[in-house]
N, CA, C and O atoms as a CHARMM CRD file, in Angstrom:
* protein
*
  336
    1    1 MET  N     17.96800 -40.76500  19.66500 PROA 1      0.00000
    2    1 MET  CA    18.87100 -39.30100  20.02100 PROA 1      0.00000
    3    1 MET  C     19.24100 -38.84800  21.25700 PROA 1      0.00000
    4    1 MET  O     18.37500 -38.54800  22.07900 PROA 1      0.00000
    5    2 SER  N     20.22000 -38.77300  21.46300 PROA 2      0.00000
    6    2 SER  CA    20.36900 -38.16000  22.72400 PROA 2      0.00000
    7    2 SER  C     19.61500 -36.58300  22.95400 PROA 2      0.00000
    8    2 SER  O     19.05300 -35.99700  22.02800 PROA 2      0.00000
    9    3 THR  N     19.71200 -36.06900  24.26000 PROA 3      0.00000
   10    3 THR  CA    18.90400 -34.82700  24.33300 PROA 3      0.00000
   11    3 THR  C     19.61500 -33.66400  23.99700 PROA 3      0.00000
   12    3 THR  O     19.02800 -32.62200  23.70800 PROA 3      0.00000
   13    4 ASN  N     21.15700 -33.79500  24.01900 PROA 4      0.00000
   14    4 ASN  CA    22.24100 -32.82400  23.77900 PROA 4      0.00000
   15    4 ASN  C     22.20200 -32.96200  21.98800 PROA 4      0.00000
   16    4 ASN  O     22.31600 -31.97500  21.26300 PROA 4      0.00000
   17    5 LYS  N     22.04100 -34.21200  21.52900 PROA 5      0.00000
   18    5 LYS  CA    22.25100 -33.82000  20.29200 PROA 5      0.00000
   19    5 LYS  C     20.59900 -33.62300  19.49500 PROA 5      0.00000
   20    5 LYS  O     20.37800 -33.21200  18.35600 PROA 5      0.00000
   21    6 ARG  N     19.74200 -34.01400  20.40100 PROA 6      0.00000
   22    6 ARG  CA    18.18300 -33.00400  19.85800 PROA 6      0.00000
   23    6 ARG  C     18.19600 -31.65100  19.69600 PROA 6      0.00000
   24    6 ARG  O     17.87200 -31.03100  18.68400 PROA 6      0.00000
   25    7 THR  N     18.74700 -31.04200  21.16700 PROA 7      0.00000
   26    7 THR  CA    18.67600 -29.67100  21.10700 PROA 7      0.00000
   27    7 THR  C     19.55200 -29.11400  20.32200 PROA 7      0.00000
   28    7 THR  O     19.12300 -28.13000  19.72000 PROA 7      0.00000
   29    8 TYR  N     20.95400 -29.49300  20.06400 PROA 8      0.00000
   30    8 TYR  CA    21.92200 -29.30400  19.03100 PROA 8      0.00000
   31    8 TYR  C     21.30100 -29.10600  17.61000 PROA 8      0.00000
   32    8 TYR  O     21.43700 -28.04100  17.00700 PROA 8      0.00000
   33    9 TRP  N     20.62000 -30.15900  17.10200 PROA 9      0.00000
   34    9 TRP  CA    20.07300 -30.19200  15.94200 PROA 9      0.00000
   35    9 TRP  C     18.97300 -29.16200  15.95300 PROA 9      0.00000
   36    9 TRP  O     18.97500 -28.33500  15.04100 PROA 9      0.00000
   37   10 GLN  N     17.90200 -29.10300  17.00600 PROA 10     0.00000
   38   10 GLN  CA    17.29500 -28.06500  16.98400 PROA 10     0.00000
   39   10 GLN  C     17.92000 -26.77500  17.21800 PROA 10     0.00000
   40   10 GLN  O     17.19400 -25.97400  16.63000 PROA 10     0.00000
   41   11 ASP  N     18.72200 -26.24900  17.67400 PROA 11     0.00000
   42   11 ASP  CA    19.20400 -24.87600  17.74900 PROA 11     0.00000
   43   11 ASP  C     19.83400 -24.46000  16.24300 PROA 11     0.00000
   44   11 ASP  O     19.94000 -23.27600  15.92400 PROA 11     0.00000
   45   12 ASN  N     20.25700 -25.60000  15.31700 PROA 12     0.00000
   46   12 ASN  CA    20.89300 -25.81800  14.00600 PROA 12     0.00000
   47   12 ASN  C     19.49300 -25.42700  12.98900 PROA 12     0.00000
   48   12 ASN  O     19.40600 -24.41500  12.29300 PROA 12     0.00000
   49   13 LEU  N     18.53900 -26.42300  13.10700 PROA 13     0.00000
   50   13 LEU  CA    17.22900 -26.13900  12.23100 PROA 13     0.00000
   51   13 LEU  C     16.89500 -24.46600  12.58600 PROA 13     0.00000
   52   13 LEU  O     16.98300 -23.63600  11.68100 PROA 13     0.00000
   53   14 ARG  N     16.57500 -24.13500  13.73600 PROA 14     0.00000
   54   14 ARG  CA    16.01500 -22.72600  13.85300 PROA 14     0.00000
   55   14 ARG  C     17.17900 -21.74200  13.50000 PROA 14     0.00000
   56   14 ARG  O     16.81100 -20.59800  13.23700 PROA 14     0.00000
   57   15 LEU  N     18.15300 -21.92500  13.46400 PROA 15     0.00000
   58   15 LEU  CA    19.02100 -20.80800  12.64000 PROA 15     0.00000
   59   15 LEU  C     19.12700 -20.86300  11.02300 PROA 15     0.00000
   60   15 LEU  O     19.56100 -19.93400  10.34100 PROA 15     0.00000
   61   16 VAL  N     18.60700 -22.24100  10.46400 PROA 16     0.00000
   62   16 VAL  CA    18.70400 -22.29300   8.89700 PROA 16     0.00000
   63   16 VAL  C     17.38400 -21.79300   8.87100 PROA 16     0.00000
   64   16 VAL  O     17.29200 -21.13600   7.83400 PROA 16     0.00000
   65   17 ARG  N     16.17200 -21.76900   9.57200 PROA 17     0.00000
   66   17 ARG  CA    14.98500 -21.50800   9.43600 PROA 17     0.00000
   67   17 ARG  C     15.02200 -19.85000   9.15700 PROA 17     0.00000
   68   17 ARG  O     14.54100 -19.15400   8.26300 PROA 17     0.00000
   69   18 PHE  N     15.79100 -19.56400  10.30400 PROA 18     0.00000
   70   18 PHE  CA    15.58900 -17.99400  10.39600 PROA 18     0.00000
   71   18 PHE  C     16.82300 -17.20600   9.01000 PROA 18     0.00000
   72   18 PHE  O     16.97000 -15.99300   8.86400 PROA 18     0.00000
   73   19 CYS  N     17.43900 -18.13200   8.29700 PROA 19     0.00000
   74   19 CYS  CA    18.48900 -17.31600   7.24300 PROA 19     0.00000
   75   19 CYS  C     17.67400 -17.54500   6.52400 PROA 19     0.00000
   76   19 CYS  O     17.51100 -16.62600   5.72000 PROA 19     0.00000
   77   20 LEU  N     16.78300 -18.67900   6.34400 PROA 20     0.00000
   78   20 LEU  CA    15.93200 -19.01900   4.68400 PROA 20     0.00000
   79   20 LEU  C     14.87500 -17.83700   4.85700 PROA 20     0.00000
   80   20 LEU  O     14.38300 -17.16700   3.95000 PROA 20     0.00000
   81   21 THR  N     14.58100 -17.70600   6.55000 PROA 21     0.00000
   82   21 THR  CA    13.50700 -16.51100   6.33400 PROA 21     0.00000
   83   21 THR  C     13.75300 -15.17300   5.53600 PROA 21     0.00000
   84   21 THR  O     13.09400 -14.68900   4.61600 PROA 21     0.00000
   85   22 ILE  N     15.10400 -14.63600   6.27200 PROA 22     0.00000
   86   22 ILE  CA    15.64000 -13.68500   5.74400 PROA 22     0.00000
   87   22 ILE  C     15.77400 -13.61200   4.23700 PROA 22     0.00000
   88   22 ILE  O     15.16300 -12.77300   3.57500 PROA 22     0.00000
   89   23 TRP  N     16.52100 -14.43600   3.75600 PROA 23     0.00000
   90   23 TRP  CA    16.67800 -14.87800   2.52000 PROA 23     0.00000
   91   23 TRP  C     15.56100 -14.60200   1.65100 PROA 23     0.00000
   92   23 TRP  O     15.61700 -13.63000   0.89800 PROA 23     0.00000
   93   24 PHE  N     14.54200 -15.36600   1.67800 PROA 24     0.00000
   94   24 PHE  CA    12.99000 -15.01100   0.79700 PROA 24     0.00000
   95   24 PHE  C     12.41600 -13.81500   1.20300 PROA 24     0.00000
   96   24 PHE  O     11.56500 -13.39900   0.41700 PROA 24     0.00000
   97   25 VAL  N     12.61600 -13.13000   2.18900 PROA 25     0.00000
   98   25 VAL  CA    12.06300 -11.91600   2.18700 PROA 25     0.00000
   99   25 VAL  C     12.84200 -10.46400   1.52400 PROA 25     0.00000
  100   25 VAL  O     12.37600  -9.36400   1.22600 PROA 25     0.00000
  101   26 VAL  N     14.00500 -10.93700   1.46600 PROA 26     0.00000
  102   26 VAL  CA    14.70800 -10.14800   0.86600 PROA 26     0.00000
  103   26 VAL  C     14.87000 -10.35800  -0.94100 PROA 26     0.00000
  104   26 VAL  O     14.84000  -9.38300  -1.69100 PROA 26     0.00000
  105   27 SER  N     15.03700 -11.74400  -1.42800 PROA 27     0.00000
  106   27 SER  CA    14.93700 -12.12100  -2.58100 PROA 27     0.00000
  107   27 SER  C     13.54800 -11.83700  -3.39200 PROA 27     0.00000
  108   27 SER  O     13.52100 -11.20500  -4.44700 PROA 27     0.00000
  109   28 PHE  N     12.48700 -12.35000  -2.80200 PROA 28     0.00000
  110   28 PHE  CA    11.44400 -12.69900  -3.22200 PROA 28     0.00000
  111   28 PHE  C     10.59100 -11.46000  -2.71900 PROA 28     0.00000
  112   28 PHE  O     10.23600 -10.68100  -3.60400 PROA 28     0.00000
  113   29 GLY  N     10.26900 -11.21700  -1.60700 PROA 29     0.00000
  114   29 GLY  CA     9.48300 -10.08300  -1.32100 PROA 29     0.00000
  115   29 GLY  C     10.25200  -8.97900  -1.55100 PROA 29     0.00000
  116   29 GLY  O      9.43600  -8.28200  -2.15300 PROA 29     0.00000
  117   30 PHE  N     11.06800  -8.45300  -1.50200 PROA 30     0.00000
  118   30 PHE  CA    11.56400  -7.17600  -1.75000 PROA 30     0.00000
  119   30 PHE  C     12.18100  -7.18500  -3.24900 PROA 30     0.00000
  120   30 PHE  O     12.54500  -6.07800  -3.64600 PROA 30     0.00000
  121   31 GLY  N     12.32000  -8.06800  -3.97100 PROA 31     0.00000
  122   31 GLY  CA    13.01000  -7.87400  -5.36700 PROA 31     0.00000
  123   31 GLY  C     11.78100  -8.29300  -6.12800 PROA 31     0.00000
  124   31 GLY  O     11.85300  -7.93200  -7.30300 PROA 31     0.00000
  125   32 ILE  N     10.77000  -8.88700  -5.85600 PROA 32     0.00000
  126   32 ILE  CA     9.48800  -9.28600  -6.41700 PROA 32     0.00000
  127   32 ILE  C      8.53700  -8.94900  -6.42700 PROA 32     0.00000
  128   32 ILE  O      7.94700  -8.52300  -7.42000 PROA 32     0.00000
  129   33 LEU  N      7.92300  -9.08300  -4.84600 PROA 33     0.00000
  130   33 LEU  CA     6.40100  -8.78100  -4.48900 PROA 33     0.00000
  131   33 LEU  C      6.32200  -7.03000  -4.27200 PROA 33     0.00000
  132   33 LEU  O      5.36800  -6.34200  -4.63200 PROA 33     0.00000
  133   34 LEU  N      7.50200  -6.54700  -3.63200 PROA 34     0.00000
  134   34 LEU  CA     7.37500  -5.33500  -3.15100 PROA 34     0.00000
  135   34 LEU  C      8.21800  -4.44100  -3.79000 PROA 34     0.00000
  136   34 LEU  O      8.76800  -3.51600  -3.19200 PROA 34     0.00000
  137   35 VAL  N      8.38400  -4.72300  -5.27200 PROA 35     0.00000
  138   35 VAL  CA     9.41100  -3.89400  -6.15800 PROA 35     0.00000
  139   35 VAL  C      8.49400  -2.78700  -6.55400 PROA 35     0.00000
  140   35 VAL  O      9.16100  -1.76400  -6.70700 PROA 35     0.00000
  141   36 ASP  N      7.51100  -2.63400  -6.73000 PROA 36     0.00000
  142   36 ASP  CA     6.55800  -1.41700  -7.15800 PROA 36     0.00000
  143   36 ASP  C      6.51000  -0.39400  -5.81800 PROA 36     0.00000
  144   36 ASP  O      6.43400   0.82600  -5.96800 PROA 36     0.00000
  145   37 VAL  N      6.54900  -0.86900  -4.83100 PROA 37     0.00000
  146   37 VAL  CA     6.35100  -0.02000  -3.48900 PROA 37     0.00000
  147   37 VAL  C      7.54700   0.82900  -3.50000 PROA 37     0.00000
  148   37 VAL  O      7.62200   2.05700  -3.50400 PROA 37     0.00000
  149   38 LEU  N      8.76600  -0.35100  -3.50600 PROA 38     0.00000
  150   38 LEU  CA    10.17700   0.31300  -3.20100 PROA 38     0.00000
  151   38 LEU  C     10.58400   0.91200  -4.29800 PROA 38     0.00000
  152   38 LEU  O     11.44100   1.78600  -4.16900 PROA 38     0.00000
  153   39 ASN  N     10.15000   0.63800  -5.43000 PROA 39     0.00000
  154   39 ASN  CA    10.47400   1.75900  -6.64400 PROA 39     0.00000
  155   39 ASN  C     10.06400   3.18500  -6.59500 PROA 39     0.00000
  156   39 ASN  O     10.57300   3.93200  -7.43100 PROA 39     0.00000
  157   40 GLN  N      9.24700   3.65800  -5.76800 PROA 40     0.00000
  158   40 GLN  CA     8.53400   5.01700  -5.13600 PROA 40     0.00000
  159   40 GLN  C      9.92600   5.64800  -4.49400 PROA 40     0.00000
  160   40 GLN  O     10.27300   6.82000  -4.64100 PROA 40     0.00000
  161   41 ILE  N     10.47400   4.88700  -3.93600 PROA 41     0.00000
  162   41 ILE  CA    11.83400   5.48800  -2.71600 PROA 41     0.00000
  163   41 ILE  C     12.93000   5.63700  -4.03200 PROA 41     0.00000
  164   41 ILE  O     12.82900   4.88800  -5.00400 PROA 41     0.00000
  165   42 GLN  N     13.83400   6.54200  -3.95400 PROA 42     0.00000
  166   42 GLN  CA    14.97100   6.48200  -4.82300 PROA 42     0.00000
  167   42 GLN  C     16.08100   7.22700  -3.73500 PROA 42     0.00000
  168   42 GLN  O     15.98600   8.24100  -3.04400 PROA 42     0.00000
  169   43 ILE  N     17.31000   6.09500  -3.95400 PROA 43     0.00000
  170   43 ILE  CA    18.38800   6.41400  -3.09400 PROA 43     0.00000
  171   43 ILE  C     19.38600   6.68600  -4.15100 PROA 43     0.00000
  172   43 ILE  O     19.54700   5.83300  -5.02400 PROA 43     0.00000
  173   44 GLY  N     20.17900   7.94800  -4.17000 PROA 44     0.00000
  174   44 GLY  CA    21.34800   8.15200  -5.12400 PROA 44     0.00000
  175   44 GLY  C     20.71100   8.27400  -6.33400 PROA 44     0.00000
  176   44 GLY  O     21.43700   7.85000  -7.23400 PROA 44     0.00000
  177   45 GLY  N     19.76100   8.64000  -6.68400 PROA 45     0.00000
  178   45 GLY  CA    19.11700   8.28200  -8.03400 PROA 45     0.00000
  179   45 GLY  C     18.63800   7.07900  -8.29800 PROA 45     0.00000
  180   45 GLY  O     17.72100   7.10900  -9.11800 PROA 45     0.00000
  181   46 VAL  N     18.97100   5.85000  -7.83300 PROA 46     0.00000
  182   46 VAL  CA    18.76700   4.68400  -8.23500 PROA 46     0.00000
  183   46 VAL  C     17.23600   4.45400  -7.20900 PROA 46     0.00000
  184   46 VAL  O     17.00500   4.94600  -6.10500 PROA 46     0.00000
  185   47 ARG  N     16.29200   3.46000  -8.11200 PROA 47     0.00000
  186   47 ARG  CA    15.08800   3.04700  -7.38200 PROA 47     0.00000
  187   47 ARG  C     15.44900   1.92700  -6.27000 PROA 47     0.00000
  188   47 ARG  O     16.37100   1.15100  -6.51800 PROA 47     0.00000
  189   48 LEU  N     14.83000   1.84200  -5.20700 PROA 48     0.00000
  190   48 LEU  CA    15.28200   1.24300  -4.26400 PROA 48     0.00000
  191   48 LEU  C     14.52200  -0.53200  -4.40000 PROA 48     0.00000
  192   48 LEU  O     14.76900  -1.51900  -3.70600 PROA 48     0.00000
  193   49 GLY  N     13.74000  -0.40600  -5.35000 PROA 49     0.00000
  194   49 GLY  CA    13.38300  -1.91000  -5.52200 PROA 49     0.00000
  195   49 GLY  C     14.40100  -2.98300  -6.51100 PROA 49     0.00000
  196   49 GLY  O     14.88100  -4.11000  -6.38500 PROA 49     0.00000
  197   50 PHE  N     14.39900  -1.74100  -7.69100 PROA 50     0.00000
  198   50 PHE  CA    15.48800  -2.21800  -8.89400 PROA 50     0.00000
  199   50 PHE  C     16.83100  -2.49200  -7.93800 PROA 50     0.00000
  200   50 PHE  O     17.49000  -3.47900  -8.26600 PROA 50     0.00000
  201   51 TRP  N     17.32600  -1.69400  -6.74500 PROA 51     0.00000
  202   51 TRP  CA    18.49700  -2.04400  -6.17500 PROA 51     0.00000
  203   51 TRP  C     18.39700  -3.28200  -5.24000 PROA 51     0.00000
  204   51 TRP  O     19.42300  -3.89300  -4.94200 PROA 51     0.00000
  205   52 PHE  N     17.16100  -3.66900  -4.76300 PROA 52     0.00000
  206   52 PHE  CA    17.48100  -4.86300  -4.11700 PROA 52     0.00000
  207   52 PHE  C     17.05100  -6.11900  -4.70000 PROA 52     0.00000
  208   52 PHE  O     17.04100  -7.22300  -4.15500 PROA 52     0.00000
  209   53 ALA  N     16.63200  -5.75600  -6.08500 PROA 53     0.00000
  210   53 ALA  CA    16.58500  -7.08000  -6.90400 PROA 53     0.00000
  211   53 ALA  C     17.84900  -7.40800  -7.59400 PROA 53     0.00000
  212   53 ALA  O     18.17000  -8.56400  -7.86900 PROA 53     0.00000
  213   54 GLN  N     18.71700  -6.13000  -7.92900 PROA 54     0.00000
  214   54 GLN  CA    19.94500  -6.16200  -8.31700 PROA 54     0.00000
  215   54 GLN  C     20.93300  -6.36300  -7.42600 PROA 54     0.00000
  216   54 GLN  O     21.51100  -7.32800  -7.92600 PROA 54     0.00000
  217   55 GLN  N     21.39600  -6.14600  -6.63200 PROA 55     0.00000
  218   55 GLN  CA    22.26400  -5.68400  -5.67100 PROA 55     0.00000
  219   55 GLN  C     21.95400  -6.08600  -3.81500 PROA 55     0.00000
  220   55 GLN  O     22.61800  -6.66500  -2.95500 PROA 55     0.00000
  221   56 GLY  N     20.87000  -5.55300  -3.84000 PROA 56     0.00000
  222   56 GLY  CA    20.94800  -5.66400  -2.23400 PROA 56     0.00000
  223   56 GLY  C     20.60900  -7.08800  -1.87800 PROA 56     0.00000
  224   56 GLY  O     20.79500  -7.52200  -0.74100 PROA 56     0.00000
  225   57 SER  N     20.20400  -7.67500  -2.67500 PROA 57     0.00000
  226   57 SER  CA    19.90700  -9.14500  -2.13300 PROA 57     0.00000
  227   57 SER  C     21.39900 -10.01000  -2.29400 PROA 57     0.00000
  228   57 SER  O     21.50800 -11.17600  -1.91500 PROA 57     0.00000
  229   58 ILE  N     22.36100  -9.34200  -2.83100 PROA 58     0.00000
  230   58 ILE  CA    23.93200  -9.77100  -3.13400 PROA 58     0.00000
  231   58 ILE  C     24.43200  -9.64800  -1.62000 PROA 58     0.00000
  232   58 ILE  O     24.79700 -10.51200  -0.82300 PROA 58     0.00000
  233   59 TYR  N     24.33300  -8.45900  -1.52900 PROA 59     0.00000
  234   59 TYR  CA    24.59500  -7.64700  -0.11000 PROA 59     0.00000
  235   59 TYR  C     24.22600  -8.78000   0.99900 PROA 59     0.00000
  236   59 TYR  O     24.96400  -9.35900   1.79600 PROA 59     0.00000
  237   60 ALA  N     22.73900  -8.90100   0.75700 PROA 60     0.00000
  238   60 ALA  CA    21.93600  -9.66000   1.95600 PROA 60     0.00000
  239   60 ALA  C     22.72800 -10.94800   2.27400 PROA 60     0.00000
  240   60 ALA  O     23.17900 -11.07700   3.41200 PROA 60     0.00000
  241   61 PHE  N     22.93500 -11.94400   1.31600 PROA 61     0.00000
  242   61 PHE  CA    22.93500 -12.95400   1.17800 PROA 61     0.00000
  243   61 PHE  C     24.51200 -13.14800   1.51900 PROA 61     0.00000
  244   61 PHE  O     24.83800 -14.14900   2.15700 PROA 61     0.00000
  245   62 VAL  N     25.59700 -12.11400   1.06500 PROA 62     0.00000
  246   62 VAL  CA    26.81600 -12.37300   2.11000 PROA 62     0.00000
  247   62 VAL  C     26.85500 -11.80700   3.13100 PROA 62     0.00000
  248   62 VAL  O     28.01600 -11.82800   3.53800 PROA 62     0.00000
  249   63 VAL  N     26.10000 -11.21000   3.90500 PROA 63     0.00000
  250   63 VAL  CA    25.85600 -10.80700   5.24900 PROA 63     0.00000
  251   63 VAL  C     25.64800 -12.27600   5.91300 PROA 63     0.00000
  252   63 VAL  O     26.47200 -12.75200   6.69300 PROA 63     0.00000
  253   64 LEU  N     24.46300 -12.93800   5.52000 PROA 64     0.00000
  254   64 LEU  CA    23.89000 -14.09700   6.10800 PROA 64     0.00000
  255   64 LEU  C     24.53000 -15.02500   6.08900 PROA 64     0.00000
  256   64 LEU  O     24.20100 -15.91600   6.87200 PROA 64     0.00000
  257   65 ILE  N     26.07200 -15.31900   4.94500 PROA 65     0.00000
  258   65 ILE  CA    26.74700 -16.11900   5.58700 PROA 65     0.00000
  259   65 ILE  C     27.59500 -16.08900   6.15000 PROA 65     0.00000
  260   65 ILE  O     28.16300 -17.09600   6.57300 PROA 65     0.00000
  261   66 PHE  N     27.95200 -14.94700   6.33800 PROA 66     0.00000
  262   66 PHE  CA    29.08200 -14.24500   7.69900 PROA 66     0.00000
  263   66 PHE  C     28.21900 -14.53200   9.14800 PROA 66     0.00000
  264   66 PHE  O     28.79200 -15.07300  10.09400 PROA 66     0.00000
  265   67 TYR  N     26.98400 -14.17500   9.21600 PROA 67     0.00000
  266   67 TYR  CA    26.30700 -14.28700  10.23100 PROA 67     0.00000
  267   67 TYR  C     25.90500 -16.00200  10.41500 PROA 67     0.00000
  268   67 TYR  O     25.84600 -16.48000  11.54800 PROA 67     0.00000
  269   68 TYR  N     25.68100 -16.72300   9.37200 PROA 68     0.00000
  270   68 TYR  CA    25.60600 -17.99600   9.80200 PROA 68     0.00000
  271   68 TYR  C     26.83900 -18.78500  10.31300 PROA 68     0.00000
  272   68 TYR  O     26.79600 -19.59100  11.24200 PROA 68     0.00000
  273   69 ALA  N     27.91900 -18.46700   9.61300 PROA 69     0.00000
  274   69 ALA  CA    29.08600 -18.99400  10.37900 PROA 69     0.00000
  275   69 ALA  C     29.32700 -18.88700  11.67000 PROA 69     0.00000
  276   69 ALA  O     29.42400 -19.80600  12.48300 PROA 69     0.00000
  277   70 TRP  N     29.44800 -17.45100  11.89500 PROA 70     0.00000
  278   70 TRP  CA    29.40700 -16.88400  13.42900 PROA 70     0.00000
  279   70 TRP  C     28.42800 -17.55600  14.12800 PROA 70     0.00000
  280   70 TRP  O     28.84400 -18.44400  14.87200 PROA 70     0.00000
  281   71 ARG  N     27.27100 -17.37400  14.08800 PROA 71     0.00000
  282   71 ARG  CA    26.09900 -17.96800  14.71600 PROA 71     0.00000
  283   71 ARG  C     26.50300 -19.44700  15.31900 PROA 71     0.00000
  284   71 ARG  O     26.48300 -19.76900  16.50700 PROA 71     0.00000
  285   72 MET  N     26.87900 -20.27400  14.17500 PROA 72     0.00000
  286   72 MET  CA    26.87100 -21.74700  14.48100 PROA 72     0.00000
  287   72 MET  C     28.24200 -21.79800  14.84200 PROA 72     0.00000
  288   72 MET  O     28.62800 -22.96200  14.95100 PROA 72     0.00000
  289   73 SER  N     29.08800 -20.96800  15.06000 PROA 73     0.00000
  290   73 SER  CA    30.28300 -21.48100  16.01900 PROA 73     0.00000
  291   73 SER  C     30.02200 -21.03500  17.55600 PROA 73     0.00000
  292   73 SER  O     30.77100 -21.21000  18.51700 PROA 73     0.00000
  293   74 VAL  N     28.79400 -20.43100  17.51900 PROA 74     0.00000
  294   74 VAL  CA    28.82900 -20.01900  18.89800 PROA 74     0.00000
  295   74 VAL  C     27.44700 -21.00800  19.37700 PROA 74     0.00000
  296   74 VAL  O     27.35200 -21.20900  20.58700 PROA 74     0.00000
  297   75 VAL  N     26.48400 -21.56800  18.55300 PROA 75     0.00000
  298   75 VAL  CA    25.69500 -22.85600  18.65900 PROA 75     0.00000
  299   75 VAL  C     26.64300 -24.05600  19.20500 PROA 75     0.00000
  300   75 VAL  O     26.53700 -24.68300  20.25900 PROA 75     0.00000
  301   76 ASP  N     27.80500 -24.21000  17.94700 PROA 76     0.00000
  302   76 ASP  CA    28.94100 -25.34500  18.10800 PROA 76     0.00000
  303   76 ASP  C     29.71900 -25.37200  19.66100 PROA 76     0.00000
  304   76 ASP  O     30.06000 -26.38200  20.27600 PROA 76     0.00000
  305   77 LYS  N     29.86500 -24.10200  20.03800 PROA 77     0.00000
  306   77 LYS  CA    30.36500 -24.34000  21.60500 PROA 77     0.00000
  307   77 LYS  C     29.54800 -24.35600  22.61100 PROA 77     0.00000
  308   77 LYS  O     29.77000 -24.81600  23.73000 PROA 77     0.00000
  309   78 ALA  N     28.37100 -23.73700  22.13100 PROA 78     0.00000
  310   78 ALA  CA    27.48000 -23.97600  23.49600 PROA 78     0.00000
  311   78 ALA  C     27.23300 -25.49700  23.85000 PROA 78     0.00000
  312   78 ALA  O     26.98200 -25.85800  25.00000 PROA 78     0.00000
  313   79 HSD  N     27.33400 -26.45600  22.65300 PROA 79     0.00000
  314   79 HSD  CA    27.05600 -27.85300  22.77500 PROA 79     0.00000
  315   79 HSD  C     28.13100 -28.55200  22.89900 PROA 79     0.00000
  316   79 HSD  O     27.92100 -29.76300  22.82300 PROA 79     0.00000
  317   80 GLY  N     29.38400 -28.19900  23.09000 PROA 80     0.00000
  318   80 GLY  CA    30.53700 -28.60000  23.24300 PROA 80     0.00000
  319   80 GLY  C     31.21000 -29.41000  21.81100 PROA 80     0.00000
  320   80 GLY  O     31.91400 -30.41700  21.88500 PROA 80     0.00000
  321   81 VAL  N     30.79200 -28.67900  20.44600 PROA 81     0.00000
  322   81 VAL  CA    30.99900 -29.36100  19.20900 PROA 81     0.00000
  323   81 VAL  C     31.73500 -28.54800  18.23900 PROA 81     0.00000
  324   81 VAL  O     31.43000 -28.20700  17.09600 PROA 81     0.00000
  325   82 THR  N     33.17600 -28.22400  19.22500 PROA 82     0.00000
  326   82 THR  CA    33.97400 -27.09400  18.55000 PROA 82     0.00000
  327   82 THR  C     35.24000 -28.17600  17.40700 PROA 82     0.00000
  328   82 THR  O     35.63600 -29.31500  17.65300 PROA 82     0.00000
  329   83 GLU  N     35.54300 -27.42500  16.36900 PROA 83     0.00000
  330   83 GLU  CA    36.20100 -27.94800  15.61400 PROA 83     0.00000
  331   83 GLU  C     37.84300 -27.30700  16.00800 PROA 83     0.00000
  332   83 GLU  O     38.76700 -27.47300  15.21300 PROA 83     0.00000
  333   84 ASP  N     38.01800 -26.63800  17.20900 PROA 84     0.00000
  334   84 ASP  CA    39.28100 -26.45100  17.42200 PROA 84     0.00000
  335   84 ASP  C     40.20500 -27.40200  18.17400 PROA 84     0.00000
  336   84 ASP  O     41.39500 -27.12200  18.31700 PROA 84     0.00000
């Protein structure tokens, strides 16, 4: 594999690892492991742990989708692999 392809693939994997880490922290960490701690905080009358488990993780996933698409286009342009 050429150096350019290898660095492109490494950049891609680094981005995927970052997104999966955020996904894990928000869904498993906030929604399951830290739910009791977060439930001590209330915002608008709703316990924060419950909110993360039910809605916060969904919002985080949508933000991650847009972030991944934007960041991957930056990586593509940096390596000359654009779809334009």
